[in-house]
C-alpha positions in Angstrom: -175.2 132.0 159.9 -177.6 129.1 160.0 -180.0 131.0 162.3 -180.1 133.8 159.8 -180.8 131.5 156.8 -184.6 131.3 157.2 -184.9 135.1 157.4 -182.7 135.5 154.4 -184.7 132.9 152.4 -187.9 134.6 153.4 -186.6 138.0 152.2 -185.5 136.5 148.9 -188.9 134.8 148.5 -190.7 138.1 149.2 -188.5 140.0 146.8 -189.1 137.3 144.2 -192.9 137.4 144.7 -192.9 141.1 143.9 -191.5 140.5 140.4 -193.6 137.4 139.8 -190.8 134.8 140.2 -192.1 133.0 143.3 -195.6 131.6 143.9 -197.4 132.5 147.2 -196.9 130.2 150.2 -199.3 127.4 150.3 -199.1 124.9 153.2 -200.8 121.7 154.4 -199.8 120.7 157.9 -196.0 120.2 157.8 -196.0 120.3 154.0 -195.6 123.3 151.7 -196.0 123.7 148.0 -192.6 123.1 146.5 -191.5 124.6 143.2 -189.6 122.1 140.9 -186.9 122.9 138.5 -186.3 122.2 135.8 -189.9 122.5 134.7 -190.6 119.6 132.4 -193.6 119.1 130.2 -196.3 116.8 131.5 -196.3 113.6 129.6 -199.5 112.0 128.2 -200.7 109.4 130.6 -202.5 106.3 129.4 -204.9 105.4 132.2 -208.3 103.8 132.7 -211.4 105.5 134.0 -213.6 103.9 136.6 -215.6 102.1 134.0 -212.5 100.4 132.7 -212.2 102.4 129.5 -208.8 103.5 128.3 -208.1 107.2 128.2 -205.2 109.5 127.6 -204.8 112.3 130.1 -202.7 115.3 129.3 -202.4 119.0 130.2 -204.5 121.3 128.1 -202.9 124.5 126.9 -204.0 127.6 128.7 -205.3 125.6 131.7 -203.9 124.6 135.0 -204.0 120.8 135.8 -203.8 119.4 139.3 -202.5 115.8 139.1 -203.3 114.0 142.3 -201.8 110.6 143.2 -203.6 108.7 145.9 -204.1 105.1 147.3 -206.9 103.2 148.9 -204.8 102.5 152.0 -204.0 106.2 152.5 -205.9 107.8 155.4 -205.0 111.4 154.3 -206.5 110.6 150.9 -209.9 110.3 152.6 -209.6 114.0 153.4 -207.8 115.1 150.2 -210.2 113.6 147.6 -213.4 115.2 148.9 -211.5 118.6 149.0 -210.4 118.1 145.4 -214.0 117.2 144.5 -215.3 120.3 146.2 -212.7 122.4 144.2 -213.9 120.7 141.0 -217.6 121.4 141.8 -216.8 125.0 142.5 -215.8 125.2 138.8 -212.7 127.4 139.1 -211.6 129.2 136.0 -209.3 127.2 133.6 -208.6 124.3 136.0 -208.6 120.6 135.4 -208.2 118.0 138.2 -207.0 114.5 137.6 -207.0 112.0 140.5 -205.0 108.8 139.9 -205.2 105.7 142.1 -201.7 104.2 142.3 -202.0 101.2 144.6 -204.4 98.8 142.9 -206.0 98.1 139.5 -209.0 96.5 141.0 -211.9 98.7 139.8 -214.4 97.3 142.3 -212.1 98.0 145.3 -211.5 101.6 144.0 -215.2 102.2 143.4 -216.0 100.9 146.9 -213.3 103.2 148.4 -214.6 106.2 146.5 -218.2 105.3 147.3 -217.6 106.1 150.9 -216.4 109.6 150.1 -218.1 112.7 148.7 -216.2 112.7 145.4 -218.9 113.4 142.8 -217.6 115.1 139.6 -214.0 114.3 140.4 -212.1 112.8 137.4 -210.7 109.6 138.9 -208.5 107.2 137.0 -206.5 104.0 137.6 -202.9 103.6 136.6 -203.7 100.3 134.8 -200.7 100.5 132.5 -198.0 101.8 134.8 -197.9 105.2 133.0 -198.1 107.2 136.2 -195.7 104.9 137.9 -193.2 105.3 135.0 -193.6 109.1 135.1 -193.1 109.0 138.9 -189.5 107.9 138.3 -188.8 111.0 136.1 -191.1 113.9 137.0 -193.9 113.0 139.4 -191.9 111.8 142.3 -194.2 110.3 144.9 -192.8 112.0 148.0 -195.7 111.0 150.1 -199.4 110.0 149.8 -201.4 111.8 148.7 -199.3 114.2 146.5 -200.6 116.7 144.1 -198.6 118.2 141.2 -199.5 121.5 139.7 -199.1 121.7 135.9 -199.1 125.3 134.7 -200.9 126.8 131.7 -197.9 126.1 129.5 -198.1 122.3 130.2 -195.1 122.2 132.4 -194.9 120.7 135.9 -194.4 123.7 138.3 -194.4 122.1 141.7 -196.2 119.8 144.2 -197.6 119.5 147.7 -198.0 116.4 149.7 -200.8 115.8 152.2 -204.3 117.1 152.1 -204.1 120.9 151.5 -207.2 123.1 151.6 -207.5 124.1 148.0 -210.5 126.2 148.7 -208.7 128.4 151.3 -207.5 131.9 150.4 -203.9 130.6 150.2 -205.0 127.8 147.8 -206.9 130.3 145.6 -203.9 132.6 145.6 -201.6 129.8 144.4 -204.0 128.8 141.6 -204.4 132.5 140.6 -200.7 133.0 140.5 -200.3 130.1 138.0 -203.3 131.3 135.9 -201.5 134.6 135.4 -198.2 132.9 134.4 -199.3 132.2 130.8 
């Protein structure tokens, strides 16, 4: 019975994909995009930009938002942030990317960390007020570092993937397209 379970789950997933219920498979190393239920609305997050200015970050209706949590001590983040920056620079249709540093509020340390990476045009923020940390207890569970949550066009958290996935790959493009079509 247990040996047949993976085949049975794959069959269900394939059947669900045909009627639009399941997103396409998207993997990064040992991690896979994981659908979350119930789908909860993304809260407004009070953050600071890298200049120290306060800002409110929220999902925009009709757009997909990738909310990425990272840390300056995280080795995989050194791979993930440039990939997200490349995705942002490719200007994909109806997509916003938000990268939130979770381990320090020291803007100089964060800017120095990012200065060593190719992350131009990536919207990076600092969790200066604990908004992201508070949300992590209820909806953005930090299951690893980095972790990226996908918020759909309706403003609800759809799922997440830990690690450094290749968002510019065909599988990444298919996942984003799937959620663009879910309006």
